[in-house]
C-alpha positions in Angstrom: 121.4 189.4 -7.6 118.7 190.1 -5.5 117.6 186.6 -5.5 121.0 185.3 -5.2 121.6 187.7 -1.8 118.1 186.1 -0.1 119.1 183.0 -1.1 122.5 183.5 1.0 120.9 184.8 4.1 118.6 182.6 4.1 121.1 179.6 3.7 123.3 181.1 6.3 120.5 181.3 8.7 119.6 177.5 8.3 123.4 176.6 8.5 123.5 179.3 12.2 123.0 176.9 15.0 120.8 179.0 17.5 122.4 179.9 20.8 119.8 178.4 22.7 121.8 175.0 21.8 124.8 175.9 22.2 124.7 176.0 25.9 123.9 172.1 27.1 120.8 172.0 29.3 122.0 172.2 33.3 121.2 169.2 35.3 121.2 169.0 39.4 123.2 166.1 40.9 120.7 164.3 43.2 120.4 165.2 46.5 119.1 161.8 47.3 122.3 160.3 45.4 125.3 162.3 47.1 123.0 161.3 50.5 123.6 157.7 49.7 127.0 158.3 48.9 127.5 159.6 52.7 125.8 156.8 54.1 127.0 153.9 52.5 130.6 155.6 53.9 129.3 156.1 57.1 128.1 152.0 57.0 131.7 151.1 57.1 131.2 151.6 61.0 128.9 148.7 61.1 131.9 146.5 62.4 132.0 148.2 65.3 128.1 148.5 65.9 125.1 147.2 64.9 123.1 150.5 64.7 125.4 151.3 61.6 123.2 148.5 59.7 120.7 150.9 59.6 123.0 153.7 57.5 123.5 150.6 55.1 120.3 149.7 54.9 119.7 153.4 54.2 122.1 154.2 51.7 120.9 150.8 49.5 117.3 152.2 49.6 118.4 155.9 48.9 120.4 155.2 46.3 117.8 152.8 44.4 115.7 155.3 44.5 118.2 158.3 43.8 119.1 156.2 40.8 115.4 155.3 39.8 114.7 159.3 39.8 117.6 160.1 37.5 116.6 157.2 34.8 113.2 158.9 34.7 113.8 162.4 34.9 117.3 162.6 33.0 117.1 166.2 31.4 116.8 167.3 35.4 119.0 164.8 37.0 122.3 163.4 37.6 124.6 161.7 39.7 123.6 158.1 39.1 127.6 157.3 39.7 127.1 158.8 43.1 123.7 156.5 44.5 125.8 153.9 42.4 128.3 153.9 45.0 126.2 154.3 48.1 124.3 151.1 47.2 127.2 149.5 46.7 129.4 150.4 50.1 126.0 149.6 51.9 125.8 146.6 50.3 129.8 145.2 51.1 129.8 147.3 54.6 126.7 146.3 55.5 126.6 142.0 54.6 130.0 141.6 55.6 129.5 143.5 59.2 126.5 141.3 59.6 128.1 138.3 58.6 131.3 138.9 60.8 128.6 139.4 63.5 126.7 136.0 63.2 130.1 134.2 62.9 131.2 136.2 66.1 128.1 135.2 68.2 128.4 131.5 66.7 131.7 131.5 68.2 131.1 132.7 71.4 128.0 130.7 72.2 130.0 127.7 71.5 132.9 128.5 73.5 130.6 129.7 76.4 128.5 126.5 76.3 131.9 124.2 76.2 133.1 126.1 79.6 129.8 126.1 81.1 129.5 121.9 80.3 133.0 121.5 81.8 132.2 123.7 84.9 128.8 121.3 85.5 130.8 118.4 84.9 133.5 120.0 87.7 130.7 120.8 90.1 129.0 117.3 89.8 132.3 115.6 90.6 132.4 117.3 94.1 136.4 118.7 93.0 136.4 121.8 95.5 139.6 122.6 94.2 138.6 122.7 90.5 135.2 124.4 91.2 137.4 127.5 92.5 140.5 126.9 90.0 137.7 128.1 87.2 136.2 131.0 88.9 139.7 132.7 88.6 140.4 134.7 85.8 142.9 133.1 82.8 146.0 135.5 84.1 145.5 134.5 87.7 145.6 130.8 86.9 148.6 131.0 84.8 151.8 129.1 86.7 149.3 127.7 89.8 147.6 124.5 90.3 144.1 124.0 91.7 145.2 123.1 94.9 147.7 126.2 95.0 144.7 128.6 94.0 142.5 127.2 96.6 145.2 127.1 99.4 145.2 130.9 98.5 141.7 131.7 98.4 141.4 129.9 101.9 144.2 132.2 103.6 142.5 135.2 102.0 138.8 134.1 102.8 140.6 133.3 107.0 140.9 137.1 107.0 138.4 138.0 104.6 134.7 136.7 105.1 133.3 138.3 101.8 135.7 136.6 100.0 134.5 133.2 101.6 131.0 134.1 101.0 131.2 135.8 97.5 133.6 132.6 96.0 133.0 129.6 98.2 129.4 130.7 99.1 127.1 129.5 95.6 129.5 126.6 95.7 128.1 125.5 98.9 124.8 125.7 98.1 125.2 123.8 95.5 127.1 121.1 97.2 124.5 120.9 100.0 121.4 121.0 97.4 123.6 118.0 95.8 123.8 116.3 99.0 120.1 116.9 100.3 119.0 115.5 97.2 120.8 112.1 97.5 123.4 113.6 94.9 121.8 114.4 92.2 123.5 116.0 89.2 123.3 119.7 88.3 123.1 120.3 84.5 123.4 122.9 81.8 120.4 124.0 80.3 120.4 127.3 78.5 122.5 130.4 77.7 120.2 133.4 77.9 122.4 136.4 76.9 125.9 137.0 75.7 127.7 139.7 74.0 130.5 141.8 74.1 132.0 144.7 75.8 134.8 146.5 75.4 137.6 143.7 75.4 135.3 141.7 77.7 133.2 139.0 76.1 130.3 137.3 78.4 127.6 135.0 78.8 125.0 133.7 81.0 124.1 130.5 81.6 121.9 128.7 83.4 122.1 125.3 85.3 119.3 123.3 86.4 118.3 120.8 89.4 115.2 118.8 88.4 112.7 118.6 90.8 113.4 115.6 93.7 111.1 113.3 94.9 112.7 111.3 97.7 111.5 108.6 100.5 112.1 111.5 103.1 111.5 114.7 101.6 110.4 116.4 97.9 112.9 119.2 96.4 111.0 121.7 94.0 113.4 122.3 90.7 116.0 125.0 91.0 118.2 127.1 88.7 121.7 128.4 88.9 123.2 131.6 86.9 126.5 131.5 85.6 127.8 135.0 84.3 131.2 133.5 82.4 133.6 136.1 81.5 136.7 136.0 79.0 139.1 138.8 77.7 140.0 138.8 74.1 138.2 136.2 71.1 140.8 134.0 72.0 140.9 133.8 75.6 139.6 131.1 78.2 136.1 131.7 80.2 136.2 132.2 83.7 133.0 132.1 86.2 132.6 135.6 87.3 129.2 135.4 89.3 127.1 132.4 90.2 123.8 133.1 92.0 121.7 130.4 93.4 118.9 129.2 93.5 118.4 131.5 90.7 114.6 132.5 89.5 114.7 131.5 86.1 111.8 132.5 84.0 112.0 131.4 80.0 109.7 133.8 79.4 111.0 136.9 80.3 113.2 139.4 79.0 116.9 138.1 78.9 118.9 138.8 81.8 122.5 140.8 81.7 125.4 139.9 83.0 126.1 140.3 86.7 127.4 143.7 88.3 131.5 142.8 88.5 131.9 146.1 91.0 133.3 148.4 87.7 129.7 149.5 86.5 128.8 146.5 84.3 125.5 145.8 86.2 122.5 143.1 85.7 119.1 143.8 86.2 117.5 140.0 87.1 
C-alpha cells in the first residue's frame, strides 16, 4: 500500500503542469513598429507637400528595423503587423505622391514651354495687340478680341502712366532691340523655375537675343525673363511679368516668380 501511495503521488506530480507554464510569457509591442504605423499614416499628406516624403521613407525604414528586431527577439517583442502596415502605407503613399508630382511637373513644364514659344512667335511677328492680349489673365480675355483688349489698355494708359509702363514698356523695349539689330528675332531658351502656389501655377522662362554684329554696330547677347501664370491645371497661361533686359546666369540659383503685388515675391 505504501508503494502504491508513493507511486500515485509521483504520477500526480509529473502530470500536473508547473504554475509558471500556465501563464504565457508577456511580450511588449515594439515601439518602433507603432512609430512606423503612425509615420505611414501621416505620409498620406505627401500628396499635399513633398516634405511628407520624409515620413514615408521613415515609415519604411523604421518598419523594416522593427520587423527584423521582432523576428530576432520574438520572445520579447511583438507587433510585426504594425510594422508591416507602416511599411505598406509608406510605400503606397510615398511612391504614389512622388509619381503624381513628377507627372504634374512634366505636364506643367510642357504646357508652359508651349505657351512661351507661342508668345515668342507673337513677338517675332510684331503684332502688338496679340502680345498685349496674351498678357491678360484668361478670365479677362473671354469675350474680347486682341484689338478690343488693346483699345481698352490704351484708354487706361492715357490716364495712368504706370499701366503703360508696366504692360507696354517691356514689349516696346523688346521691339526696339529687334529694330536695332536689323529685325533680329528673339528665341525661346529655357525654363529656369516652375511650381504651384495655392491654385496658381507659375513658370519662369528665359528668352534670348543672340549677339548681333551689324555693319554699323555690334549688340551683345541679351535675355528676357517671362513669368507665366495660370489658375488651375487646365486653365490657359498668361504672361504676368516681362523683365528685359534680364541678367541671365545659367549657373546661378533658379529665380523665383516675380512680385505680383500680393506677397508672391521674386528674388533675382
